[in-house]
DSSP file (Angstrom, degrees, kcal/mol; ACC not computed):
  #  RESIDUE AA STRUCTURE BP1 BP2  ACC     N-H-->O    O-->H-N    N-H-->O    O-->H-N    TCO  KAPPA ALPHA  PHI   PSI    X-CA   Y-CA   Z-CA
    1    1 A M              0   0    0      0, 0.0     2,-0.3     0, 0.0    32,-0.2   0.000 360.0 360.0 360.0 146.0    3.5  -47.5   12.0
    2    2 A R        -     0   0    0     30,-0.8     2,-0.5    32,-0.1    32,-0.1  -0.876 360.0-113.2-122.4 153.6    2.8  -51.0   13.0
    3    3 A I        +     0   0    0     -2,-0.3     2,-0.3    29,-0.0     0, 0.0  -0.762  43.4 175.4 -84.1 127.3    0.3  -52.6   15.3
    4    4 A R        -     0   0    0     -2,-0.5     2,-0.3    96,-0.0    96,-0.1  -0.847  20.1-132.9-128.4 164.7    2.0  -54.2   18.3
    5    5 A S        -     0   0    0     -2,-0.3     2,-0.5    94,-0.2    96,-0.0  -0.840   6.2-139.4-119.7 158.5    0.8  -55.9   21.5
    6    6 A I        -     0   0    0     -2,-0.3    94,-0.1    94,-0.0    93,-0.0  -0.973  19.9-137.1-117.5 120.2    1.8  -55.5   25.1
    7    7 A K    >   -     0   0    0     -2,-0.5     3,-1.8    92,-0.2     4,-0.4  -0.485  19.7-121.4 -73.9 146.1    2.0  -58.6   27.2
    8    8 A P  G >  S+     0   0    0      0, 0.0     3,-0.9     0, 0.0     4,-0.3   0.838 111.0  60.0 -58.2 -34.1    0.5  -58.5   30.7
    9    9 A E  G >> S+     0   0    0      1,-0.2     3,-0.8     2,-0.2     4,-0.7   0.615  83.0  84.5 -72.5  -9.8    3.8  -59.3   32.4
   10   10 A F  G X4 S+     0   0    0     -3,-1.8     3,-0.9     1,-0.2    -1,-0.2   0.908  85.9  55.0 -52.6 -44.6    5.4  -56.2   30.8
   11   11 A W  G <4 S+     0   0    0     -3,-0.9    -1,-0.2    -4,-0.4    -2,-0.2   0.728 112.7  39.9 -69.9 -23.1    4.0  -54.0   33.7
   12   12 A T  G <4 S+     0   0    0     -3,-0.8    -1,-0.3    -4,-0.3    -2,-0.2   0.393  83.5 123.4-106.3   2.4    5.6  -56.1   36.4
   13   13 A S    <X  -     0   0    0     -3,-0.9     4,-2.9    -4,-0.7     3,-0.3  -0.417  63.4-133.9 -63.4 135.2    8.9  -56.8   34.7
   14   14 A E  H  > S+     0   0    0      1,-0.2     4,-1.1     2,-0.2    -1,-0.1   0.899 103.7  50.8 -60.2 -43.2   11.9  -55.6   36.8
   15   15 A D  H  4 S+     0   0    0      1,-0.2    -1,-0.2     2,-0.2     4,-0.2   0.828 116.5  41.7 -67.3 -29.1   13.7  -53.8   34.0
   16   16 A I  H >4 S+     0   0    0     -3,-0.3     3,-1.9    -6,-0.2    -2,-0.2   0.891 107.9  57.4 -82.6 -42.7   10.5  -51.9   33.0
   17   17 A S  H 3< S+     0   0    0     -4,-2.9    -2,-0.2     1,-0.3    -1,-0.2   0.694  98.4  63.4 -66.2 -17.0    9.2  -51.0   36.5
   18   18 A R  T 3< S+     0   0    0     -4,-1.1    -1,-0.3    -5,-0.2    -2,-0.2   0.664  90.0  88.4 -77.2 -16.0   12.5  -49.2   37.2
   19   19 A L  S <  S-     0   0    0     -3,-1.9     2,-0.1    -4,-0.2    -3,-0.0  -0.428  84.7-108.3 -80.8 156.0   11.7  -46.7   34.5
   20   20 A G     >  -     0   0    0     -2,-0.1     4,-1.9     1,-0.1     5,-0.2  -0.317  38.1 -99.7 -72.5 166.5    9.8  -43.5   34.9
   21   21 A Y  H  > S+     0   0    0      1,-0.2     4,-2.1     2,-0.2     5,-0.2   0.919 121.6  46.6 -57.1 -48.9    6.3  -43.3   33.5
   22   22 A F  H  > S+     0   0    0      1,-0.2     4,-2.9     2,-0.2    -1,-0.2   0.898 109.7  53.9 -64.4 -38.9    7.3  -41.4   30.3
   23   23 A D  H  > S+     0   0    0      2,-0.2     4,-2.3     1,-0.2    -1,-0.2   0.860 107.8  51.2 -64.3 -34.6   10.2  -43.7   29.6
   24   24 A R  H  X S+     0   0    0     -4,-1.9     4,-2.2     2,-0.2    -1,-0.2   0.929 111.5  47.3 -64.7 -44.7    7.8  -46.7   29.7
   25   25 A L  H  X S+     0   0    0     -4,-2.1     4,-2.8     1,-0.2    -2,-0.2   0.923 112.1  49.8 -62.7 -44.5    5.5  -44.9   27.3
   26   26 A L  H  X S+     0   0    0     -4,-2.9     4,-2.4     2,-0.2    -1,-0.2   0.913 109.1  52.4 -60.4 -43.3    8.4  -44.0   25.0
   27   27 A F  H  X S+     0   0    0     -4,-2.3     4,-0.8     1,-0.2    -1,-0.2   0.931 112.8  43.6 -60.3 -46.7    9.6  -47.6   25.1
   28   28 A I  H >X S+     0   0    0     -4,-2.2     3,-1.0     1,-0.2     4,-0.6   0.915 112.2  53.7 -64.4 -42.6    6.2  -49.0   24.1
   29   29 A A  H >X S+     0   0    0     -4,-2.8     3,-1.2     1,-0.3     4,-1.0   0.864  99.7  62.2 -61.4 -36.3    5.8  -46.3   21.4
   30   30 A L  H 3X S+     0   0    0     -4,-2.4     4,-2.4     1,-0.3    -1,-0.3   0.797  90.3  68.9 -60.3 -27.9    9.1  -47.2   19.9
   31   31 A W  H << S+     0   0    0     -3,-1.0    -1,-0.3    -4,-0.8    -2,-0.2   0.842 102.4  44.6 -61.0 -32.7    7.7  -50.7   19.1
   32   32 A S  H << S+     0   0    0     -3,-1.2   -30,-0.8    -4,-0.6    -1,-0.2   0.744 113.3  52.5 -79.4 -24.2    5.4  -49.0   16.6
   33   33 A Y  H  < S+     0   0    0     -4,-1.0    -2,-0.2    -3,-0.2     8,-0.2   0.851  97.8  73.4 -79.9 -37.5    8.2  -46.9   15.2
   34   34 A V  S  < S-     0   0    0     -4,-2.4     6,-0.2     1,-0.1   -32,-0.1  -0.272  83.5-108.0 -80.3 164.3   10.8  -49.7   14.5
   35   35 A D    >   -     0   0    0      4,-3.0     3,-2.1     1,-0.1    -1,-0.1  -0.081  49.4 -79.8 -78.0-173.7   10.7  -52.3   11.8
   36   36 A D  T 3  S+     0   0    0      1,-0.3    66,-0.1    71,-0.2    -1,-0.1   0.530 131.9  55.5 -71.5  -4.4    9.9  -56.0   12.2
   37   37 A N  T 3  S-     0   0    0      2,-0.2    -1,-0.3    70,-0.1    88,-0.2   0.362 121.2-106.0-101.1   0.5   13.5  -56.6   13.5
   38   38 A G  S <  S+     0   0    0     -3,-2.1    55,-2.8     1,-0.3     2,-0.4   0.717  79.5 127.8  84.2  21.1   13.2  -53.9   16.2
   39   39 A V  E     +A   92   0A   0     53,-0.2    -4,-3.0    71,-0.1     2,-0.3  -0.905  26.3 161.1-117.8 140.0   15.3  -51.3   14.4
   40   40 A G  E     -A   91   0A   0     51,-2.4    51,-2.7    -2,-0.4     2,-0.3  -0.941  47.0 -79.9-146.1 168.7   14.6  -47.7   13.5
   41   41 A V  E     -A   90   0A   0     -2,-0.3     2,-1.4    49,-0.2    49,-0.3  -0.552  38.9-136.0 -71.4 131.5   16.4  -44.5   12.5
   42   42 A D        +     0   0    0     47,-2.2     2,-0.4    -2,-0.3    -1,-0.1  -0.604  58.8 125.2 -93.7  75.2   17.8  -42.8   15.6
   43   43 A R    >>  -     0   0    0     -2,-1.4     4,-2.3     1,-0.1     3,-0.6  -0.961  52.7-148.4-133.8 115.0   16.8  -39.2   14.9
   44   44 A V  H 3> S+     0   0    0     -2,-0.4     4,-2.9     1,-0.2     5,-0.3   0.870  96.3  54.0 -54.2 -45.0   14.8  -37.5   17.6
   45   45 A P  H 3> S+     0   0    0      0, 0.0     4,-2.4     0, 0.0    -1,-0.2   0.895 110.9  46.8 -60.0 -37.2   12.8  -35.3   15.2
   46   46 A L  H <> S+     0   0    0     -3,-0.6     4,-1.9     2,-0.2    -2,-0.2   0.914 112.8  49.2 -67.9 -41.9   11.7  -38.3   13.3
   47   47 A I  H  X S+     0   0    0     -4,-2.3     4,-2.7     2,-0.2     5,-0.4   0.934 114.2  45.1 -61.9 -46.8   10.8  -40.2   16.4
   48   48 A I  H  X S+     0   0    0     -4,-2.9     4,-2.5     1,-0.2    -2,-0.2   0.917 110.3  55.0 -63.5 -43.5    8.8  -37.3   17.8
   49   49 A G  H  < S+     0   0    0     -4,-2.4    -1,-0.2    -5,-0.3    -2,-0.2   0.856 117.0  36.4 -59.2 -36.1    7.1  -36.7   14.4
   50   50 A D  H  < S+     0   0    0     -4,-1.9    -1,-0.2    -5,-0.1    -2,-0.2   0.855 132.3  24.2 -82.7 -37.3    5.9  -40.3   14.3
   51   51 A L  H  < S+     0   0    0     -4,-2.7    -3,-0.2    -5,-0.2    -2,-0.2   0.766 132.3  22.0-105.8 -30.3    5.1  -40.8   18.0
   52   52 A F     X  +     0   0    0     -4,-2.5     4,-2.0    -5,-0.4     5,-0.2  -0.227  66.3 140.4-136.6  47.5    4.4  -37.5   19.7
   53   53 A P  H  > S+     0   0    0      0, 0.0     4,-1.8     0, 0.0     5,-0.1   0.880  77.3  48.4 -63.8 -38.9    3.4  -34.9   17.0
   54   54 A E  H  > S+     0   0    0      2,-0.2     4,-1.8     1,-0.2     5,-0.2   0.895 110.3  51.8 -69.4 -38.3    0.7  -33.2   19.1
   55   55 A D  H  > S+     0   0    0      1,-0.2     4,-3.0     2,-0.2     8,-0.3   0.899 108.2  53.3 -61.4 -40.3    3.0  -32.9   22.1
   56   56 A M  H  < S+     0   0    0     -4,-2.0    -1,-0.2     1,-0.2    -2,-0.2   0.882 108.7  48.2 -63.3 -39.3    5.6  -31.3   19.8
   57   57 A S  H  < S+     0   0    0     -4,-1.8    -1,-0.2     2,-0.2    -2,-0.2   0.831 116.5  43.7 -72.0 -30.3    3.1  -28.7   18.6
   58   58 A R  H  < S+     0   0    0     -4,-1.8    -2,-0.2     1,-0.2    -1,-0.2   0.903 137.4   1.4 -78.9 -43.1    2.0  -27.9   22.1
   59   59 A D     X  +     0   0    0     -4,-3.0     4,-2.5    -5,-0.2     5,-0.2  -0.614  64.1 175.7-150.2  80.5    5.3  -27.7   23.8
   60   60 A P  H  > S+     0   0    0      0, 0.0     4,-2.7     0, 0.0     5,-0.2   0.885  81.0  50.5 -59.5 -43.1    8.3  -28.3   21.5
   61   61 A R  H  > S+     0   0    0      1,-0.2     4,-2.1     2,-0.2     5,-0.2   0.935 113.9  43.7 -63.3 -46.9   11.1  -27.7   24.1
   62   62 A D  H  > S+     0   0    0      2,-0.2     4,-2.9     1,-0.2    -1,-0.2   0.905 114.2  50.7 -65.3 -41.5    9.6  -30.0   26.7
   63   63 A T  H  X S+     0   0    0     -4,-2.5     4,-2.5    -8,-0.3     5,-0.3   0.924 110.6  48.3 -64.6 -44.6    8.9  -32.7   24.1
   64   64 A L  H  X S+     0   0    0     -4,-2.7     4,-2.3    -5,-0.2     5,-0.2   0.917 114.7  46.8 -59.5 -43.8   12.4  -32.6   22.7
   65   65 A A  H  X S+     0   0    0     -4,-2.1     4,-2.8    -5,-0.2     5,-0.3   0.936 112.9  47.9 -65.3 -47.1   13.9  -32.8   26.2
   66   66 A R  H  X S+     0   0    0     -4,-2.9     4,-2.5     2,-0.2    -2,-0.2   0.923 115.5  43.6 -61.8 -45.2   11.6  -35.7   27.3
   67   67 A V  H  X S+     0   0    0     -4,-2.5     4,-2.6    -5,-0.2     5,-0.2   0.931 115.5  48.2 -68.8 -44.4   12.2  -37.8   24.2
   68   68 A S  H  X S+     0   0    0     -4,-2.3     4,-1.8    -5,-0.3    -2,-0.2   0.944 116.7  42.6 -59.6 -48.3   16.0  -37.1   24.2
   69   69 A E  H  X S+     0   0    0     -4,-2.8     4,-2.4    -5,-0.2    -1,-0.2   0.873 113.0  54.1 -66.0 -37.1   16.3  -37.9   27.9
   70   70 A G  H  X S+     0   0    0     -4,-2.5     4,-2.5    -5,-0.3    -2,-0.2   0.898 106.8  50.3 -64.2 -41.5   14.0  -40.9   27.6
   71   71 A L  H  X S+     0   0    0     -4,-2.6     4,-2.2     2,-0.2    -1,-0.2   0.900 110.9  50.0 -63.8 -39.7   16.1  -42.4   24.8
   72   72 A E  H  X S+     0   0    0     -4,-1.8     4,-2.8    -5,-0.2    -2,-0.2   0.918 110.8  49.5 -62.9 -43.1   19.2  -42.0   26.9
   73   73 A A  H  X S+     0   0    0     -4,-2.4     4,-2.0     1,-0.2    -2,-0.2   0.903 110.8  49.6 -63.9 -40.9   17.4  -43.7   29.9
   74   74 A L  H  <>S+     0   0    0     -4,-2.5     5,-2.4     2,-0.2     6,-1.1   0.883 112.5  47.9 -66.0 -38.2   16.3  -46.6   27.7
   75   75 A A  H ><5S+     0   0    0     -4,-2.2     3,-1.3     4,-0.2    -2,-0.2   0.922 111.2  49.9 -66.9 -44.2   19.9  -47.0   26.4
   76   76 A E  H 3<5S+     0   0    0     -4,-2.8    -2,-0.2     1,-0.3    -1,-0.2   0.844 109.1  52.6 -63.0 -33.4   21.3  -46.8   29.9
   77   77 A A  T 3<5S-     0   0    0     -4,-2.0    -1,-0.3    -5,-0.2    -2,-0.2   0.513 115.7-118.1 -79.6  -4.7   18.8  -49.5   31.0
   78   78 A G  T < 5S+     0   0    0     -3,-1.3    -3,-0.2    -4,-0.3    -2,-0.1   0.641  83.2 118.3  78.3  14.3   20.0  -51.7   28.1
   79   79 A L  S   <S+     0   0    0     -5,-2.4    15,-1.3    -6,-0.2    16,-0.8   0.745  77.7  27.7 -86.7 -24.8   16.5  -51.7   26.5
   80   80 A I  E     -B   93   0A   0     -6,-1.1     2,-0.5    13,-0.3    -2,-0.2  -0.964  69.0-146.0-130.8 154.0   17.7  -50.1   23.3
   81   81 A V  E     -B   92   0A   0     11,-2.5    11,-2.2    -2,-0.3     2,-0.5  -0.984  11.9-156.7-116.6 126.9   21.1  -50.0   21.6
   82   82 A R  E     +B   91   0A   0     -2,-0.5     2,-0.3     9,-0.2     9,-0.2  -0.896  29.5 148.3-104.3 132.4   22.1  -46.8   19.7
   83   83 A Y  E     -B   90   0A   0      7,-2.4     7,-3.2    -2,-0.5     2,-0.4  -0.935  40.2-117.8-155.3 171.4   24.6  -47.3   16.9
   84   84 A E  E     +B   89   0A   0     -2,-0.3     2,-0.3     5,-0.2     5,-0.2  -0.952  25.9 172.1-121.6 140.5   25.9  -46.1   13.6
   85   85 A A  E >  S-B   88   0A   0      3,-2.6     3,-1.7    -2,-0.4    -2,-0.0  -0.964  72.2  -3.8-147.1 129.0   26.0  -48.1   10.3
   86   86 A G  T 3  S-     0   0    0     -2,-0.3     3,-0.1     1,-0.3    -1,-0.0   0.820 129.3 -57.2  60.2  30.8   26.8  -46.7    6.9
   87   87 A G  T 3  S+     0   0    0      1,-0.3     2,-0.3     0, 0.0    -1,-0.3   0.535 117.1 106.4  79.0   5.9   27.1  -43.2    8.3
   88   88 A K  E <   - B   0  85A   0     -3,-1.7    -3,-2.6   -47,-0.0     2,-0.4  -0.886  67.7-123.1-118.7 151.1   23.5  -43.2    9.7
   89   89 A R  E     + B   0  84A   0     -2,-0.3   -47,-2.2    -5,-0.2     2,-0.3  -0.767  33.4 173.4 -96.1 136.1   22.3  -43.5   13.3
   90   90 A Y  E     -AB  41  83A   0     -7,-3.2    -7,-2.4    -2,-0.4     2,-0.4  -0.869  20.1-148.5-132.0 164.0   20.0  -46.3   14.3
   91   91 A L  E     -AB  40  82A   0    -51,-2.7   -51,-2.4    -2,-0.3     2,-0.4  -0.989   9.8-162.0-132.6 148.2   18.4  -47.7   17.4
   92   92 A C  E     -AB  39  81A   0    -11,-2.2   -11,-2.5    -2,-0.4     2,-1.0  -0.995  24.9-125.2-130.5 132.1   17.5  -51.3   18.1
   93   93 A V  E >   - B   0  80A   0    -55,-2.8     3,-1.6    -2,-0.4   -13,-0.3  -0.674  25.2-160.9 -73.5 106.5   15.1  -52.6   20.8
   94   94 A S  T 3  S+     0   0    0    -15,-1.3     3,-0.2    -2,-1.0    -1,-0.2   0.718  87.7  46.3 -69.8 -20.5   17.5  -55.0   22.4
   95   95 A T  T >> S+     0   0    0    -16,-0.8     4,-1.5     1,-0.2     3,-0.7  -0.030  75.8 129.4-106.4  29.0   14.8  -57.0   24.1
   96   96 A W  H X> S+     0   0    0     -3,-1.6     4,-2.7     1,-0.3     3,-0.6   0.894  70.4  47.0 -53.9 -51.1   12.6  -57.1   20.9
   97   97 A R  H 34 S+     0   0    0      1,-0.2    -1,-0.3     2,-0.2    -2,-0.1   0.767 107.9  58.2 -67.1 -24.0   12.0  -60.9   20.9
   98   98 A K  H <4 S+     0   0    0     -3,-0.7    -1,-0.2     1,-0.1    -2,-0.2   0.860 119.0  29.5 -69.0 -35.2   11.1  -60.8   24.6
   99   99 A H  H << S+     0   0    0     -4,-1.5     2,-0.4    -3,-0.6   -92,-0.2   0.718 122.0  39.7-100.4 -24.5    8.3  -58.2   23.9
  100  100 A Q     <  -     0   0    0     -4,-2.7     2,-0.5    -5,-0.2    -1,-0.1  -0.963  50.9-162.9-134.2 145.5    7.1  -59.0   20.4
  101  101 A R        -     0   0    0     -2,-0.4     2,-0.7    -3,-0.1   -96,-0.1  -0.986  13.1-161.2-123.5 119.2    6.5  -62.0   18.2
  102  102 A I        -     0   0    0     -2,-0.5    -2,-0.0     1,-0.2    -5,-0.0  -0.888   6.2-172.8-105.0 113.1    6.3  -61.2   14.5
  103  103 A D  S    S+     0   0    0     -2,-0.7    -1,-0.2     1,-0.3     0, 0.0   0.912  83.5  19.2 -72.8 -43.8    4.5  -64.0   12.6
  104  104 A K  S    S-     0   0    0      0, 0.0    -1,-0.3     0, 0.0   -68,-0.0  -0.690  85.6-162.9-128.6  78.6    5.1  -62.7    9.1
  105  105 A P        -     0   0    0      0, 0.0     2,-0.1     0, 0.0   -70,-0.0  -0.294  13.7-128.1 -67.6 144.1    8.0  -60.3    9.2
  106  106 A N        -     0   0    0      1,-0.1     3,-0.1    -2,-0.0   -70,-0.0  -0.363  44.8 -76.4 -76.3 166.6    8.7  -57.9    6.4
  107  107 A I        -     0   0    0      1,-0.1   -71,-0.2    -2,-0.1    -1,-0.1  -0.463  64.0 -95.1 -62.3 135.1   12.2  -57.6    4.9
  108  108 A P        -     0   0    0      0, 0.0    -1,-0.1     0, 0.0     4,-0.0  -0.263  32.7-163.5 -56.0 136.0   14.4  -55.7    7.3
  109  109 A R  S    S+     0   0    0    -70,-0.2    -2,-0.1     1,-0.1   -69,-0.1   0.710  71.1  34.5 -90.6 -24.3   14.6  -52.0    6.4
  110  110 A Y  S    S-     0   0    0    -71,-0.1     2,-0.1   -69,-0.0    -1,-0.1  -0.906  88.4 -97.6-133.6 156.3   17.7  -51.2    8.5
  111  111 A P        -     0   0    0      0, 0.0     3,-0.1     0, 0.0    -2,-0.0  -0.456  36.7-123.6 -73.6 145.9   20.9  -52.9    9.5
  112  112 A L        -     0   0    0     -2,-0.1     2,-0.1     1,-0.1   -74,-0.0  -0.520  32.8 -98.6 -79.1 152.8   21.1  -54.6   12.9
  113  113 A P        -     0   0    0      0, 0.0     8,-0.7     0, 0.0     2,-0.3  -0.460  46.5-158.9 -66.6 148.8   23.9  -53.6   15.3
  114  114 A T  B     -C  120   0B   0      6,-0.2     2,-0.1    -2,-0.1     5,-0.0  -0.903  15.2-117.9-129.4 157.9   26.8  -56.0   15.2
  115  115 A S    >   -     0   0    0      4,-2.7     3,-2.1    -2,-0.3     6,-0.0  -0.269  52.1 -83.6 -79.8 178.3   29.6  -57.0   17.4
  116  116 A G  T 3  S+     0   0    0      1,-0.3    -1,-0.1     2,-0.1    -2,-0.0   0.753 129.4  53.8 -58.4 -26.7   33.2  -56.5   16.3
  117  117 A D  T 3  S-     0   0    0      2,-0.2    -1,-0.3     3,-0.0     0, 0.0   0.357 119.6-105.3 -93.4   7.4   33.2  -59.7   14.3
  118  118 A G  S <  S+     0   0    0     -3,-2.1    -2,-0.1     1,-0.3     3,-0.0   0.468  79.9 125.9  88.2   0.8   30.1  -58.9   12.3
  119  119 A D        -     0   0    0      1,-0.1    -4,-2.7    -5,-0.0    -1,-0.3  -0.727  69.7-100.5 -92.3 143.3   27.7  -61.2   14.1
  120  120 A P  B     -C  114   0B   0      0, 0.0    -6,-0.2     0, 0.0    -1,-0.1  -0.298  49.8 -96.0 -57.4 144.6   24.5  -59.8   15.6
  121  121 A G    >   -     0   0    0     -8,-0.7     3,-1.3     1,-0.1     5,-0.2  -0.179  33.4-109.4 -60.9 156.7   24.7  -59.3   19.4
  122  122 A D  T 3  S+     0   0    0      1,-0.3    -1,-0.1    -3,-0.1     0, 0.0   0.849 113.5  39.1 -57.6 -41.0   23.4  -62.0   21.7
  123  123 A S  T 3  S+     0   0    0    -27,-0.0    -1,-0.3   -26,-0.0   -27,-0.2   0.280  94.3 113.8 -98.4  12.0   20.4  -60.1   23.0
  124  124 A L  S <  S-     0   0    0     -3,-1.3   -27,-0.2   -29,-0.1   -30,-0.1  -0.043  79.6 -87.7 -86.3-172.7   19.3  -58.4   19.8
  125  125 A A  S    S+     0   0    0    -88,-0.2   -87,-0.1   -29,-0.1    -1,-0.1   0.685  89.8  92.2 -72.3 -24.5   16.3  -58.8   17.6
  126  126 A T              0   0    0     -5,-0.2   -29,-0.1     1,-0.1   -89,-0.0  -0.404 360.0 360.0 -79.0 149.4   17.2  -61.6   15.2
  127  127 A P              0   0    0      0, 0.0    -1,-0.1     0, 0.0    -2,-0.1   0.497 360.0 360.0 -71.0 360.0   16.4  -65.2   15.9
């Protein structure tokens, strides 16, 4: 887990204010889950284990549903990209640089999503 910050303008951003309350919380929580490039493993049990363990112990069915639906909503809103690389599933916060500034990034742990020609997508995490 990493320490991340929330800019004041986050709350009034059009793309964020269209989301439901839980989806906003999930989006912010994902910032702690992903690496310094905005990429993490796209496995709901791992995400829940890192971000919502107490909720899972209290109400597993509801927690699984909320997180699964929330990830879909974030993908539909274009805030995350879900993809596969090397036979594993990943997610990338597509607006990573808009929301976070990493002064001393660690070496990337996971591959970035790429376009068909192998270049990182325009709106993705890399500079």
